[in-house]
C-alpha positions as protocol buffer text, in pm:
chain_id: "A"
residue {
  index: 1
  type: LEU
  ca { x: 587 y: -7639 z: 3324 }
}
residue {
  index: 2
  type: SER
  ca { x: 951 y: -7641 z: 3368 }
}
residue {
  index: 3
  type: SER
  ca { x: 1011 y: -7422 z: 3060 }
}
residue {
  index: 4
  type: SER
  ca { x: 756 y: -7172 z: 3180 }
}
residue {
  index: 5
  type: ARG
  ca { x: 905 y: -7171 z: 3520 }
}
residue {
  index: 6
  type: ALA
  ca { x: 1252 y: -7108 z: 3372 }
}
residue {
  index: 7
  type: MET
  ca { x: 1107 y: -6825 z: 3160 }
}
residue {
  index: 8
  type: SER
  ca { x: 932 y: -6674 z: 3458 }
}
residue {
  index: 9
  type: MET
  ca { x: 1255 y: -6693 z: 3671 }
}
residue {
  index: 10
  type: SER
  ca { x: 1425 y: -6464 z: 3418 }
}
residue {
  index: 11
  type: ALA
  ca { x: 1224 y: -6177 z: 3555 }
}
residue {
  index: 12
  type: PRO
  ca { x: 1332 y: -6087 z: 3919 }
}
residue {
  index: 13
  type: SER
  ca { x: 1060 y: -6154 z: 4171 }
}
residue {
  index: 14
  type: ALA
  ca { x: 822 y: -6288 z: 3903 }
}
residue {
  index: 15
  type: ILE
  ca { x: 744 y: -6611 z: 4084 }
}
residue {
  index: 16
  type: ASN
  ca { x: 753 y: -6652 z: 4457 }
}
residue {
  index: 17
  type: LEU
  ca { x: 848 y: -7009 z: 4525 }
}
residue {
  index: 18
  type: GLU
  ca { x: 871 y: -6949 z: 4897 }
}
residue {
  index: 19
  type: HIS
  ca { x: 508 y: -6856 z: 4963 }
}
residue {
  index: 20
  type: ARG
  ca { x: 301 y: -7171 z: 5018 }
}
residue {
  index: 21
  type: MET
  ca { x: -8 y: -7244 z: 5209 }
}
residue {
  index: 22
  type: SER
  ca { x: 98 y: -7367 z: 5556 }
}
residue {
  index: 23
  type: ASP
  ca { x: 17 y: -7729 z: 5625 }
}
residue {
  index: 24
  type: ALA
  ca { x: 58 y: -7912 z: 5961 }
}
residue {
  index: 25
  type: ASN
  ca { x: 154 y: -8233 z: 5792 }
}
residue {
  index: 26
  type: PRO
  ca { x: 535 y: -8261 z: 5772 }
}
residue {
  index: 27
  type: LEU
  ca { x: 502 y: -8522 z: 5495 }
}
residue {
  index: 28
  type: ASN
  ca { x: 336 y: -8257 z: 5274 }
}
residue {
  index: 29
  type: GLU
  ca { x: 610 y: -8007 z: 5361 }
}
residue {
  index: 30
  type: GLN
  ca { x: 878 y: -8261 z: 5253 }
}
residue {
  index: 31
  type: MET
  ca { x: 690 y: -8328 z: 4932 }
}
residue {
  index: 32
  type: ASN
  ca { x: 668 y: -7954 z: 4855 }
}
residue {
  index: 33
  type: GLU
  ca { x: 1034 y: -7916 z: 4908 }
}
residue {
  index: 34
  type: ASP
  ca { x: 1115 y: -8218 z: 4698 }
}
residue {
  index: 35
  type: CYS
  ca { x: 903 y: -8081 z: 4410 }
}
residue {
  index: 36
  type: LEU
  ca { x: 1123 y: -7769 z: 4374 }
}
residue {
  index: 37
  type: PRO
  ca { x: 1406 y: -7806 z: 4125 }
}
residue {
  index: 38
  type: PRO
  ca { x: 1744 y: -7831 z: 4300 }
}
residue {
  index: 39
  type: GLN
  ca { x: 1903 y: -7548 z: 4096 }
}
residue {
  index: 40
  type: LEU
  ca { x: 1655 y: -7291 z: 4234 }
}
residue {
  index: 41
  type: GLU
  ca { x: 1763 y: -7122 z: 4550 }
}
residue {
  index: 42
  type: VAL
  ca { x: 1507 y: -6904 z: 4729 }
}
residue {
  index: 43
  type: ASN
  ca { x: 1631 y: -6571 z: 4860 }
}
residue {
  index: 44
  type: HIS
  ca { x: 1448 y: -6522 z: 5183 }
}
residue {
  index: 45
  type: PHE
  ca { x: 1529 y: -6150 z: 5190 }
}
residue {
  index: 46
  type: ASP
  ca { x: 1364 y: -6075 z: 4853 }
}
residue {
  index: 47
  type: ALA
  ca { x: 1078 y: -6319 z: 4891 }
}
residue {
  index: 48
  type: TRP
  ca { x: 852 y: -6078 z: 5075 }
}
residue {
  index: 49
  type: GLN
  ca { x: 851 y: -5838 z: 4784 }
}
residue {
  index: 50
  type: SER
  ca { x: 656 y: -6068 z: 4560 }
}
residue {
  index: 51
  type: LEU
  ca { x: 390 y: -6188 z: 4801 }
}
residue {
  index: 52
  type: SER
  ca { x: 58 y: -6132 z: 4642 }
}
residue {
  index: 53
  type: CYS
  ca { x: -113 y: -6151 z: 4973 }
}
residue {
  index: 54
  type: LEU
  ca { x: 50 y: -5817 z: 5068 }
}
residue {
  index: 55
  type: THR
  ca { x: -155 y: -5645 z: 4793 }
}
residue {
  index: 56
  type: ASP
  ca { x: -515 y: -5548 z: 4871 }
}
residue {
  index: 57
  type: SER
  ca { x: -690 y: -5745 z: 4610 }
}
residue {
  index: 58
  type: THR
  ca { x: -1064 y: -5733 z: 4566 }
}
residue {
  index: 59
  type: GLU
  ca { x: -1171 y: -6090 z: 4517 }
}
residue {
  index: 60
  type: GLN
  ca { x: -861 y: -6305 z: 4562 }
}
residue {
  index: 61
  type: SER
  ca { x: -893 y: -6571 z: 4824 }
}
residue {
  index: 62
  type: ALA
  ca { x: -611 y: -6802 z: 4736 }
}
residue {
  index: 63
  type: PRO
  ca { x: -253 y: -6664 z: 4701 }
}
residue {
  index: 64
  type: VAL
  ca { x: -109 y: -6643 z: 4357 }
}
residue {
  index: 65
  type: ASN
  ca { x: 257 y: -6703 z: 4303 }
}
residue {
  index: 66
  type: PHE
  ca { x: 315 y: -6405 z: 4071 }
}
residue {
  index: 67
  type: ASP
  ca { x: 419 y: -6054 z: 4155 }
}
residue {
  index: 68
  type: MET
  ca { x: 109 y: -5844 z: 4143 }
}
residue {
  index: 69
  type: SER
  ca { x: 228 y: -5540 z: 4325 }
}
residue {
  index: 70
  type: ASN
  ca { x: 185 y: -5311 z: 4024 }
}
residue {
  index: 71
  type: ARG
  ca { x: -179 y: -5427 z: 3961 }
}
residue {
  index: 72
  type: ALA
  ca { x: -432 y: -5148 z: 3935 }
}
residue {
  index: 73
  type: LYS
  ca { x: -677 y: -5128 z: 4226 }
}
residue {
  index: 74
  type: LEU
  ca { x: -1021 y: -5078 z: 4097 }
}
residue {
  index: 75
  type: PRO
  ca { x: -1310 y: -4986 z: 4323 }
}
residue {
  index: 76
  type: ARG
  ca { x: -1596 y: -5235 z: 4361 }
}
residue {
  index: 77
  type: GLY
  ca { x: -1939 y: -5096 z: 4320 }
}
residue {
  index: 78
  type: ILE
  ca { x: -2078 y: -4789 z: 4140 }
}
residue {
  index: 79
  type: ASP
  ca { x: -2098 y: -4601 z: 4472 }
}
residue {
  index: 80
  type: LYS
  ca { x: -1719 y: -4614 z: 4508 }
}
residue {
  index: 81
  type: ILE
  ca { x: -1631 y: -4485 z: 4159 }
}
residue {
  index: 82
  type: ARG
  ca { x: -1670 y: -4109 z: 4223 }
}
residue {
  index: 83
  type: PRO
  ca { x: -1464 y: -4105 z: 4545 }
}
residue {
  index: 84
  type: HIS
  ca { x: -1199 y: -4312 z: 4374 }
}
residue {
  index: 85
  type: LEU
  ca { x: -1188 y: -4065 z: 4085 }
}
residue {
  index: 86
  type: GLU
  ca { x: -1171 y: -3765 z: 4325 }
}
residue {
  index: 87
  type: LEU
  ca { x: -915 y: -3903 z: 4578 }
}
residue {
  index: 88
  type: VAL
  ca { x: -706 y: -4172 z: 4406 }
}
residue {
  index: 89
  type: ASP
  ca { x: -673 y: -4174 z: 4022 }
}
residue {
  index: 90
  type: ASN
  ca { x: -864 y: -4198 z: 3694 }
}
residue {
  index: 91
  type: VAL
  ca { x: -814 y: -4574 z: 3637 }
}
residue {
  index: 92
  type: PRO
  ca { x: -1191 y: -4649 z: 3635 }
}
residue {
  index: 93
  type: LEU
  ca { x: -1221 y: -4411 z: 3336 }
}
residue {
  index: 94
  type: LEU
  ca { x: -948 y: -4602 z: 3151 }
}
residue {
  index: 95
  type: VAL
  ca { x: -1117 y: -4946 z: 3182 }
}
residue {
  index: 96
  type: SER
  ca { x: -1357 y: -4984 z: 2892 }
}
residue {
  index: 97
  type: LEU
  ca { x: -1522 y: -5300 z: 3024 }
}
residue {
  index: 98
  type: PHE
  ca { x: -1681 y: -5369 z: 3359 }
}
residue {
  index: 99
  type: THR
  ca { x: -1872 y: -5658 z: 3498 }
}
residue {
  index: 100
  type: ASP
  ca { x: -2132 y: -5741 z: 3757 }
}
residue {
  index: 101
  type: CYS
  ca { x: -2359 y: -5465 z: 3630 }
}
residue {
  index: 102
  type: THR
  ca { x: -2720 y: -5398 z: 3595 }
}
residue {
  index: 103
  type: VAL
  ca { x: -2901 y: -5153 z: 3358 }
}
residue {
  index: 104
  type: SER
  ca { x: -2909 y: -4881 z: 3618 }
}
residue {
  index: 105
  type: THR
  ca { x: -2538 y: -4915 z: 3718 }
}
residue {
  index: 106
  type: THR
  ca { x: -2438 y: -4923 z: 3351 }
}
residue {
  index: 107
  type: ARG
  ca { x: -2629 y: -4602 z: 3288 }
}
residue {
  index: 108
  type: GLU
  ca { x: -2474 y: -4449 z: 3600 }
}
residue {
  index: 109
  type: MET
  ca { x: -2121 y: -4544 z: 3477 }
}
residue {
  index: 110
  type: ILE
  ca { x: -2190 y: -4391 z: 3137 }
}
residue {
  index: 111
  type: HIS
  ca { x: -2308 y: -4079 z: 3319 }
}
residue {
  index: 112
  type: ILE
  ca { x: -1990 y: -4057 z: 3528 }
}
residue {
  index: 113
  type: MET
  ca { x: -1771 y: -4118 z: 3227 }
}
residue {
  index: 114
  type: GLN
  ca { x: -1958 y: -3831 z: 3043 }
}
residue {
  index: 115
  type: GLU
  ca { x: -1920 y: -3603 z: 3345 }
}
residue {
  index: 116
  type: TYR
  ca { x: -1545 y: -3644 z: 3319 }
}
residue {
  index: 117
  type: GLY
  ca { x: -1540 y: -3551 z: 2953 }
}
residue {
  index: 118
  type: GLU
  ca { x: -1521 y: -3903 z: 2800 }
}
residue {
  index: 119
  type: ILE
  ca { x: -1696 y: -3985 z: 2476 }
}
residue {
  index: 120
  type: VAL
  ca { x: -1881 y: -4305 z: 2533 }
}
residue {
  index: 121
  type: CYS
  ca { x: -1942 y: -4560 z: 2264 }
}
residue {
  index: 122
  type: VAL
  ca { x: -2168 y: -4857 z: 2356 }
}
residue {
  index: 123
  type: MET
  ca { x: -2211 y: -5188 z: 2176 }
}
residue {
  index: 124
  type: GLY
  ca { x: -2500 y: -5411 z: 2281 }
}
residue {
  index: 125
  type: SER
  ca { x: -2756 y: -5666 z: 2175 }
}
residue {
  index: 126
  type: SER
  ca { x: -3052 y: -5547 z: 1973 }
}
residue {
  index: 127
  type: ALA
  ca { x: -3241 y: -5842 z: 2125 }
}
residue {
  index: 128
  type: ASN
  ca { x: -3231 y: -5689 z: 2472 }
}
residue {
  index: 129
  type: ALA
  ca { x: -3498 y: -5427 z: 2532 }
}
residue {
  index: 130
  type: ASP
  ca { x: -3311 y: -5289 z: 2834 }
}
residue {
  index: 131
  type: ASN
  ca { x: -3035 y: -5164 z: 2601 }
}
residue {
  index: 132
  type: VAL
  ca { x: -3260 y: -4895 z: 2448 }
}
residue {
  index: 133
  type: GLY
  ca { x: -3199 y: -4649 z: 2733 }
}
residue {
  index: 134
  type: ILE
  ca { x: -2829 y: -4719 z: 2733 }
}
residue {
  index: 135
  type: PHE
  ca { x: -2812 y: -4667 z: 2356 }
}
residue {
  index: 136
  type: LEU
  ca { x: -2994 y: -4332 z: 2397 }
}
residue {
  index: 137
  type: GLN
  ca { x: -2762 y: -4211 z: 2670 }
}
residue {
  index: 138
  type: ALA
  ca { x: -2434 y: -4300 z: 2500 }
}
residue {
  index: 139
  type: ASN
  ca { x: -2258 y: -4059 z: 2263 }
}
residue {
  index: 140
  type: ALA
  ca { x: -2239 y: -4335 z: 1998 }
}
residue {
  index: 141
  type: SER
  ca { x: -2401 y: -4667 z: 2007 }
}
residue {
  index: 142
  type: PHE
  ca { x: -2394 y: -4989 z: 1798 }
}
residue {
  index: 143
  type: ALA
  ca { x: -2673 y: -5253 z: 1815 }
}
residue {
  index: 144
  type: VAL
  ca { x: -2560 y: -5600 z: 1721 }
}
residue {
  index: 145
  type: GLN
  ca { x: -2819 y: -5864 z: 1630 }
}
residue {
  index: 146
  type: PRO
  ca { x: -2716 y: -6185 z: 1808 }
}
residue {
  index: 147
  type: LEU
  ca { x: -2699 y: -6527 z: 1655 }
}
residue {
  index: 148
  type: PHE
  ca { x: -2950 y: -6750 z: 1838 }
}
residue {
  index: 149
  type: PRO
  ca { x: -2829 y: -7094 z: 1936 }
}
residue {
  index: 150
  type: GLN
  ca { x: -2908 y: -7390 z: 1712 }
}
residue {
  index: 151
  type: VAL
  ca { x: -3108 y: -7628 z: 1928 }
}
residue {
  index: 152
  type: CYS
  ca { x: -3215 y: -7875 z: 1662 }
}
residue {
  index: 153
  type: GLN
  ca { x: -3054 y: -7938 z: 1335 }
}
residue {
  index: 154
  type: LYS
  ca { x: -3385 y: -8016 z: 1165 }
}
residue {
  index: 155
  type: VAL
  ca { x: -3554 y: -7691 z: 1264 }
}
residue {
  index: 156
  type: SER
  ca { x: -3398 y: -7360 z: 1171 }
}
residue {
  index: 157
  type: VAL
  ca { x: -3338 y: -7107 z: 1439 }
}
residue {
  index: 158
  type: TYR
  ca { x: -3487 y: -6817 z: 1257 }
}
residue {
  index: 159
  type: THR
  ca { x: -3705 y: -6815 z: 950 }
}
residue {
  index: 160
  type: GLU
  ca { x: -3729 y: -6510 z: 740 }
}
residue {
  index: 161
  type: THR
  ca { x: -4076 y: -6377 z: 661 }
}
residue {
  index: 162
  type: THR
  ca { x: -4191 y: -6272 z: 322 }
}
residue {
  index: 163
  type: GLN
  ca { x: -4268 y: -5910 z: 221 }
}
residue {
  index: 164
  type: GLU
  ca { x: -4641 y: -5979 z: 236 }
}
residue {
  index: 165
  type: GLN
  ca { x: -4620 y: -6116 z: 588 }
}
residue {
  index: 166
  type: GLY
  ca { x: -4424 y: -5821 z: 723 }
}
residue {
  index: 167
  type: PRO
  ca { x: -4148 y: -5834 z: 978 }
}
residue {
  index: 168
  type: SER
  ca { x: -4139 y: -6116 z: 1224 }
}
residue {
  index: 169
  type: PRO
  ca { x: -4187 y: -6033 z: 1592 }
}
residue {
  index: 170
  type: VAL
  ca { x: -3811 y: -6086 z: 1656 }
}
residue {
  index: 171
  type: SER
  ca { x: -3707 y: -5868 z: 1362 }
}
residue {
  index: 172
  type: LEU
  ca { x: -3960 y: -5597 z: 1469 }
}
residue {
  index: 173
  type: SER
  ca { x: -3817 y: -5610 z: 1830 }
}
residue {
  index: 174
  type: ASN
  ca { x: -3457 y: -5582 z: 1705 }
}
residue {
  index: 175
  type: GLN
  ca { x: -3548 y: -5284 z: 1485 }
}
residue {
  index: 176
  type: LEU
  ca { x: -3728 y: -5102 z: 1772 }
}
residue {
  index: 177
  type: ASN
  ca { x: -3451 y: -5171 z: 2021 }
}
residue {
  index: 178
  type: SER
  ca { x: -3191 y: -5031 z: 1784 }
}
residue {
  index: 179
  type: LEU
  ca { x: -3378 y: -4711 z: 1696 }
}
residue {
  index: 180
  type: PRO
  ca { x: -3138 y: -4496 z: 1910 }
}
residue {
  index: 181
  type: CYS
  ca { x: -2848 y: -4622 z: 1692 }
}
residue {
  index: 182
  type: THR
  ca { x: -2860 y: -4371 z: 1397 }
}
residue {
  index: 183
  type: LEU
  ca { x: -2662 y: -4568 z: 1146 }
}
residue {
  index: 184
  type: GLN
  ca { x: -2775 y: -4906 z: 1002 }
}
residue {
  index: 185
  type: ASP
  ca { x: -2539 y: -5138 z: 830 }
}
residue {
  index: 186
  type: PRO
  ca { x: -2663 y: -5488 z: 780 }
}
residue {
  index: 187
  type: ARG
  ca { x: -2331 y: -5667 z: 788 }
}
residue {
  index: 188
  type: SER
  ca { x: -2269 y: -6014 z: 909 }
}
residue {
  index: 189
  type: ILE
  ca { x: -2000 y: -5989 z: 1167 }
}
residue {
  index: 190
  type: PHE
  ca { x: -1997 y: -6367 z: 1189 }
}
residue {
  index: 191
  type: LEU
  ca { x: -1905 y: -6398 z: 820 }
}
residue {
  index: 192
  type: LEU
  ca { x: -1649 y: -6123 z: 851 }
}
residue {
  index: 193
  type: ILE
  ca { x: -1481 y: -6300 z: 1139 }
}
residue {
  index: 194
  type: MET
  ca { x: -1479 y: -6625 z: 935 }
}
residue {
  index: 195
  type: GLU
  ca { x: -1303 y: -6462 z: 656 }
}
């Protein structure tokens, strides 16, 4: 901890040691002051510059002791993307990953990106039937067959069927869900990662 604090102190305003949660207990205040190394002096004039509570963060409830003033401000919700693109900047188009999404919001985000001239490549699970429409809408799409969790060591997760039996229901579902993906390359990504 002391080495990381020393490394962080090499950048000006990187860590704000002055900003602490206020506590009515004077014993806690004394403990907080005693925990600071004696060689560190806090400059009260520059301390306000690194307060993370001065930035308008989206989900942050507890203050962070790092300077986050240059952090990108992304809009929350698909309904706020278009106004942000028109009035602020194009940062939502530069972010290739977004969270808290449903199938409809994912399709809407792909549509917005394509409206602004982006070529959209999507990678998703071939086991999820909801991905078919997303695969169809994207300019390029990759379906990845997931590895299913091994619940029991004595029973295999997935048993291959013979040629006479035809494809298993899981295999047939994976093939149907990945129809919009034009290329097929049966590579084991898991084995490639292990190499």
